[in-house]
Structures are given as C-alpha cells and as structure tokens.
N, C-alpha and C positions, 0 to 999 in steps of 0.2 A: 170235664173240669175246665179245660182250656177255653171252651166256648163260653163258659160262665164268667171267666176272668176278663176277657177282652171287652164285653159290654160294660162291666163295672169300671174298668180303666178308662174307657171312652167317656163315660158319664162323669167321672172324676175330673178329667182334663177339660171337658166342656164347662163344668161348674167353675173351675179355676179361671178359665178365660172370661166367663161372664163377670166374675168378681173383679177382675182386672179392668174391665171396661167401665165399671161404675165410678163416677167422679163424686168425691165427697167435697162439698163446698166448705170453705173456711168459715168459722163462726164470725158474725159481724163484730167489728171492733167497737167496744163500748167506751165512750169518753168518760173518764173518771171525773166525778163532780167534786168540788171542794167541800170539805167538811171540818167542823170543829169537834173533835172527839168528846164524847160524853154529854155534851151540852143539852141535847134533847132527851137524854136518859141518864141522869147522873147515877153513879154507883161508886162505892168505895174501891172496888177492883179496877174500874175504868180510870178513876183518878190516879190510883197508884201506878197504872200502866202508862198513861198518856200525858200526865201533868207533872210538873215540878212545883213543889209547894215550899214556900219560904215564909215562916211565921215565927212569932215569939212563943215562949212556953205557955203563955196564957191564952193564946188564940187557938180556936178549934174549927174544924170543918165537919159538918154533919149533913148526911143525905136524908131528906125528909120526903114522905109520900104525898104531902099536900102542897104541890106547886100550882102553877098557872094552868088552868083548863084541864085538870086531871093528871097533869104530868108531875113528876117529882121535882124537888128543888134542892139546891145546895145552900145551906146556911153557913155564912162566913161570920164567925163570932170573934170579935177583937175587943175585949173589955178595956174601957178607958174612962176615967172620970172626966167631967166636963171642963175642969180647970187645970188638968195636968198637961204636960207637954205632949206633943203628938207621939203616939206609940209607933212601933215598927209596923209598917203596913203588912197585912196578910196578902201575899202575892201568889198568884197561880199563873204559871207559864205553860203554854202548849204550842203546837204547830198547826197551821192551816196548810194543807197540801193541795196540789193540782190547781193552782191559780194560773189562769191564762193571762198573758201580757195584754195590756190595754182593755181588758174586759172589766166592766163595772160589777161590783158585788155589794150586797147589803148584808151587814152583820147586825143581828137583832137579838134581843132577849127581853124577858120580863123581870122586873125587880121590885122588891119592897125593901125599904131602908128605915131602920129605927135610929133616929138621931137623938140629940139632947135638947130638951126644951129651953134650957137657960144658957145656951152657948151661941154666941153671935155667928161664928163661922164654923160650919159643921160639914166639911167635905167627907164623903163616905165611900164613893164607888167610882172607879175609873176603868176604862178599857183602852188598850193600846194595840196597834199593829206595827211590827218592825219589819221594814223591807231590807235592811242591811246597810252597811256603811254609814252608821249613825243617822239613818233616815227613818225616824219614828213618825207614824201617822196616828194622831190622837184626836178623836172626835167626840168621845163620850166622857164627860166628867160631871158628876152629880153631887150637889151639896144641898143639905136642907137649911132652911133659914131659922132664925131664932124663934123659939116658941112652937115649933112644929115637930110632930112625930110622924114618920112616914112608914108605919108598919101595918097599916090597915088594908090598903088596896094595891093590887098589882098595877104597875105602869110599864108600858112598852118603851124601850129605848132602842135606837138604831142609828147607824151611820154607814156611809158608803165609802168604799175604797176602789181604786182602779189598779188592776194588776200591773206589775212591773216586770223586769227581766227574770227574776227568780220565781220559780213555781211553788216554793215553800216559804211561808212567812211565819214569824214568831208572833204569837198572840198572848197578851197578858191582861189579867183582871186583877184589880187590887181593892181591898177594903181597908179604910183607915180607922173608922170609929164603930164601936158597938156591933150592931147586927145588920147583915145584908143577906137577903134571900135572892137567889138567881134561878130562873127557870126558863126552859125552852130557848137555850142559846143556840143560834144557828147562823150559817152563811148561805146566801142564795145568789146565784148569778142573775143579774137584771137584764 
C-alpha cells in the first residue's frame, strides 16, 4: 500500500508545481466609449431607468417601432394650438459618460417634426450639452417656417462638442410644439 501512495503523492506535488508555473495574462483593458443611453434603441424601461422626464399633463412620450432605417423612434407629443402661448417644453435629461478631455465628438440623430402651417415662428426641437459651471453648449435648434409641416421625411441633425475636464456631461432634448419623432440618437468620437 505504501508503494502505491508514494507515486500518487509525487504525481500530486508535480501537478501542483506545474500549475504554479503557469502565468495567466491580465485581460486587455478596454477603453469605455461614450454613449447616450437608449437613443439607438428606445424603450419605456430604458427611458425610466436613464432619463429624467419633465412634462405637462397633456404631453406624452411613446416608443414606436417605425423609426429611421428600421430602428424604433421616440414620439414627443406636446399638444398646443397655433395661437396659444408657448406650452411647457417636454424635456428629457440624461448623461453622456466616458468623455475624454479635448477629444471631439459628434452627436447625431434623425428627426421628423410636425409644425403648424399657420404659425410664423414654430420652434420645435432643441438639443443641449451641459459641461458644468453654467457652461451650456447648444448647437442644435430646429424651427419650422410658416406654412410647412415637417412630418413626412426623416432628416439628420448633428453637432460637434469637444470634451472638457469632466468625463460625464448632462444631455437634454426638448420639444416645444406638437409632435417630434427622434430616432438613432448617438455620440461618436471623431
């Protein structure tokens, strides 16, 4: 029996030594890319988790399956008569994380906007980025002109920002009049 135990013990010790000699490499560190949550795949659950919504009782948000290029879309509906005072904007706030200092980024999305044909000044959609310390960066503001309805074709809108000291930025969309559809909202490093 003793002759049988010694070879097993030697085999066990040899296999332990061999395992100790193996070096396991650390997995490569992946750089986190900036992202605007939900924008390329809107859903009610994602909106509830990642966005703060400020709206009047009449305003609604609806996720629709018929967005740009087969993606879904978010319908911001803020009913308002053409000659009434401006309604409370329907505002959506979220965060863009993992922004690198001094790096250029393109924020883009597709939108359709239904305006009022008999109203001279018809602003409907705006996008803002907030860097902090009252430093707003606003590049996208869209208004339809009198006599036009913009609910037939998707149009792409984009603007560029340069990262600053803070890696997390506040992002806001707001719709002021009637109906705005937003699809394929994203941020890309240039």
